[in-house]
C-alpha positions in Angstrom: -26.5 0.8 90.6 -25.4 -2.8 90.8 -22.2 -4.4 91.2 -22.0 -7.9 89.6 -18.6 -9.8 90.7 -17.3 -12.7 89.0 -14.8 -14.9 90.9 -11.9 -16.6 89.6 -8.0 -16.5 89.6 -6.2 -13.9 87.3 -3.8 -15.0 84.4 -3.7 -17.2 81.3 -2.9 -20.3 83.4 -6.2 -20.2 85.2 -8.3 -19.0 82.3 -10.3 -22.2 81.7 -10.4 -23.6 85.0 -13.9 -24.7 86.5 -12.9 -22.2 89.4 -13.0 -19.4 86.9 -16.7 -19.9 85.7 -17.6 -16.5 87.7 -15.2 -14.8 85.5 -16.6 -16.4 82.4 -20.1 -15.3 83.3 -19.2 -11.6 83.7 -17.2 -11.5 80.5 -20.1 -13.1 78.6 -22.4 -10.1 80.0 -19.9 -7.4 79.2 -19.4 -8.6 75.5 -23.1 -9.4 74.5 -24.4 -6.1 76.2 -21.8 -3.7 74.9 -20.1 -2.7 78.3 -17.0 -0.4 78.0 -13.6 -2.0 78.1 -12.0 -3.6 80.9 -9.8 -1.2 83.1 -7.6 -2.1 86.0 -9.1 -0.7 89.2 -10.0 -1.8 92.6 -7.3 -4.6 92.7 -9.0 -6.0 89.7 -10.7 -5.2 86.5 -14.0 -3.3 86.2 -16.3 -2.6 83.0 -19.2 -0.3 83.0 -22.2 -0.5 81.1 -26.1 -0.7 81.6 -28.8 -3.6 81.7 -32.3 -2.6 80.6 -31.4 1.1 81.6 -30.0 -0.4 85.0 -26.4 0.9 85.5 -24.1 -2.2 86.3 -20.3 -2.4 87.2 -18.7 -5.6 86.5 -15.8 -6.8 88.5 -13.2 -9.3 88.3 -10.9 -9.3 91.4 -7.2 -9.9 90.5 -6.2 -10.7 93.9 -6.7 -14.4 93.6 -9.7 -16.2 95.0 -8.8 -16.2 98.6 -8.5 -12.4 98.6 -11.5 -11.4 96.6 -13.0 -9.6 99.3 -10.3 -6.9 99.2 -11.2 -6.0 95.8 -15.0 -6.2 96.3 -14.8 -4.0 99.4 -12.9 -1.2 97.8 -15.4 -1.1 94.9 -18.5 -1.2 97.3 -17.1 1.6 99.2 -16.2 3.7 96.2 -19.5 3.6 94.6 -21.1 3.9 98.1 -23.1 0.6 97.6 -24.6 -1.6 100.3 -24.0 -5.4 100.2 -27.7 -5.8 99.0 -26.5 -4.0 95.8 -23.7 -7.0 95.2 -24.2 -10.0 93.2 -21.4 -12.6 93.2 -21.0 -15.2 90.4 -19.2 -18.1 91.6 -18.3 -21.9 91.1 -20.7 -24.4 93.0 -19.6 -27.9 93.8 -22.8 -28.9 95.2 -24.8 -28.3 92.0 -24.6 -30.6 89.0 -22.8 -29.2 85.9 -25.0 -26.7 84.3 -27.3 -26.1 87.1 -27.5 -22.7 88.5 -29.0 -21.1 91.8 -29.7 -17.9 93.1 -29.3 -17.0 96.7 -29.4 -13.9 99.0 -27.4 -13.9 101.9 -26.2 -16.8 103.9 -23.0 -18.8 104.6 -20.1 -19.5 102.6 -20.0 -23.2 102.5 -16.2 -23.2 102.7 -15.9 -21.4 99.3 -12.6 -19.4 99.8 -13.7 -16.4 97.5 -17.0 -16.1 99.4 -15.0 -16.5 102.6 -13.0 -13.6 102.0 -15.9 -11.3 100.8 -17.8 -12.1 104.0 -14.7 -10.8 106.0 -14.9 -7.5 104.1 -18.5 -6.6 103.6 -20.6 -9.1 105.5 -22.7 -11.9 104.3 -25.8 -10.1 103.1 -24.9 -9.9 99.3 -26.5 -11.9 96.6 -24.9 -14.8 94.7 -25.4 -16.7 91.6 -24.3 -20.3 92.0 -22.9 -21.9 89.1 -22.7 -25.7 89.3 -19.5 -27.6 88.3 -20.3 -31.0 90.0 -18.1 -32.8 92.7 -14.9 -34.9 92.3 -16.7 -37.3 94.6 -14.3 -36.8 97.5 -13.3 -33.9 99.5 -9.5 -34.6 99.0 -9.8 -34.1 95.3 -11.7 -30.7 95.4 -8.6 -28.5 95.2 -7.1 -30.4 92.2 -10.6 -30.6 90.3 -11.5 -26.9 90.8 -8.1 -25.9 89.0 -8.4 -28.1 86.2 -9.8 -26.9 82.9 -13.0 -27.6 81.7 -13.3 -30.9 79.3 -14.3 -30.8 76.0 -17.4 -32.6 76.8 -18.2 -29.5 78.7 -18.3 -27.2 76.0 -22.1 -27.4 75.0 -23.7 -27.0 78.4 -21.3 -24.3 79.3 -21.9 -22.4 76.3 -25.5 -22.8 77.1 -25.2 -21.6 80.4 -23.3 -18.6 79.6 -25.7 -17.6 77.1 -28.6 -18.0 79.5 -27.1 -15.8 82.0 -26.4 -13.1 79.5 -29.8 -13.1 78.4 -31.5 -13.0 81.8 -28.7 -10.6 83.3 -31.1 -7.5 82.8 -33.7 -9.3 84.9 -31.3 -10.1 87.7 -30.2 -6.4 87.6 -33.8 -5.4 88.1 -33.9 -7.8 91.1 -36.4 -10.1 89.3 -34.4 -13.5 90.0 -37.5 -15.5 89.1 -37.3 -14.0 85.4 -33.5 -14.4 85.4 -33.9 -18.2 86.3 -36.5 -18.6 83.7 -34.2 -17.0 80.8 -31.4 -19.5 81.9 -33.7 -22.4 81.9 -34.9 -21.7 78.4 -31.5 -21.7 77.1 -30.3 -24.6 79.1 -33.4 -26.7 78.9 -35.4 -25.3 75.9 -39.2 -26.2 76.0 -40.3 -28.7 73.3 -42.2 -26.7 70.4 -45.8 -27.3 70.3 -45.4 -28.4 66.6 -43.1 -31.3 67.7 -44.9 -34.5 67.4 -45.7 -36.2 70.6 -43.7 -39.7 70.4 -44.6 -40.7 73.9 -47.8 -42.5 73.0 -47.4 -45.8 70.7 -49.9 -45.4 67.8 -52.4 -48.2 67.7 -51.7 -50.4 64.7 -53.7 -49.7 61.9 -56.8 -52.3 61.3 -57.4 -54.1 58.3 -60.7 -53.0 56.5 -63.6 -55.4 57.8 -65.0 -57.0 54.5 -68.4 -58.9 54.5 -67.5 -62.5 55.3 -67.3 -64.8 52.3 -70.0 -67.6 52.3 -67.9 -70.9 53.1 -68.3 -73.4 50.1 -71.0 -76.1 50.5 -69.1 -79.4 51.2 -72.3 -81.6 50.7 -72.4 -84.2 47.9 -75.1 -83.6 45.2 -77.2 -86.6 46.9 -77.0 -85.2 50.2 -78.2 -81.8 48.7 -81.1 -83.6 46.9 -82.2 -85.3 50.1 -82.1 -82.1 52.1 -84.2 -80.4 49.5 -87.1 -82.6 50.5 -86.9 -82.8 54.3 
């Protein structure tokens, strides 16, 4: 059994915030893979289902970001799981928008949600780091993460969510490389082999090489006659 945790803040006010991209990820997985309805449990909301035969519990803590560990700790103990069975989807300032990385264990890098989870279950859980970009200065971070995604973000955000959902069964099986490939194929699809290669400039078509036309004889009749007897 796996526990997939999406981080965010509860309530309509925060629904489309950059900080809530973790919620968005697990909601997309639930919708696309026919998970059961979301139910209030473990100071959050859970949905149960399966990914390619692997039972998975999806959890959205409702404790607000900086207390997420309370909800995750309760769920982990109830299902008798280990931190290695947990994967947390969260926003990542140090990755460009639309980029994604998978990590097992390690520090929390100042992320309040991860900091709280560390304090309740330790650091040995998995993470899916979802890039949202950085505002450019640390003093702007708090405002930036609590802003809604811009309209211009809609296309890459949808591609990223689709890729996460399509790759989720691989993640549940512990095959992170295949999960990453599924996301990459959605976010940066490979060019079809039938697509013409425009990287090379075609050589200009050469004009047909005709036999040269003899030049007109510019000699006078007298010169031609004299040359004939030379």
